[in-house]
N, C-alpha and C positions, 0 to 999 in steps of 0.2 A: 747512480749506485747507492744502494741502501747501506747504512752504517751497520756494522756488526752488533753494536750495543742496542740497536733498535729491535733486535731479535729476542724472542723468549730465551731465558736462561743464560744470556751472554752479558756478563758484567765486565767491569773494567779489567780485572785480572785475566779472564779468559780472552777478552778482546786483545789485550797486549800480547798474550802468548800466541794467538792465532796470527796476528800481524808479524810476529817474529819468525814465523814459518812460511810467510808469503801469502797468507790468506787475509786480504784487506777489506773485503766487502761481503755483504750477505749473499750476493749472487755467486761470488767465488766459493763460499762455503757450500752453498747448495749444489753447485756444479761439481765440486770435488767429492762431496758426500761425507757423512759423519765418520765412517770407518777409516777412510783415507786421511782425513784431517786428524783423527785420533792417533793413527799410526805415526804421522809426522810429529805430532805433539809428544808422543811416547819416546821417540828417538831423541828429541831435544830436551824434554823434561821427563825423565824416567819415573818420577813420582806421580804423574797423572794417573787417575784411577778410573774405574768403571763409571763412576758418577759423571766424570767429564764426558765420557762417551754418550751417556744418556742425555746430558745437557746439549751436546752437539746435535744429536738426532732430534731431540725435542725442539731445538731452534729451527732445524730444517723443516720439521713437521708443524711448526707453529703451535706447540703445546708445552705446558710445563713438563719438565722431565719426569716428574713422578706420576704423570698422567699417561705415559706411554703404555701401550697394551702389554700384557704379559708375554705375548708372542714376540713382540719387538724386543723387549727386555731380554728374553731368553736368547734370541739370535745375537744380540749385542754382547751378552755375557760370554757366549761361546766364542765369538770373535776375539774378545779381550783375553780369554783364557788361553787361546792359541799363541798369544804374544808373550806369554810368561816363559 
């Protein structure tokens, strides 16, 4: 199993938060998906924001979060906005 912090965009803080919601490896994050992982984080940590969602998706796609396509960012923003 690959470590979470070996993925793009996953630092110590985000890794700690992901582990606290039951996501302990890169494979688990990929399997669960960025939106579901973000939803779980949002429930436990209400202050997580859109940038966290971008970071999760970037980790899954193996790109820096600021390199996500505009189409992906728009889709993720719409998802995040529905949670408000």
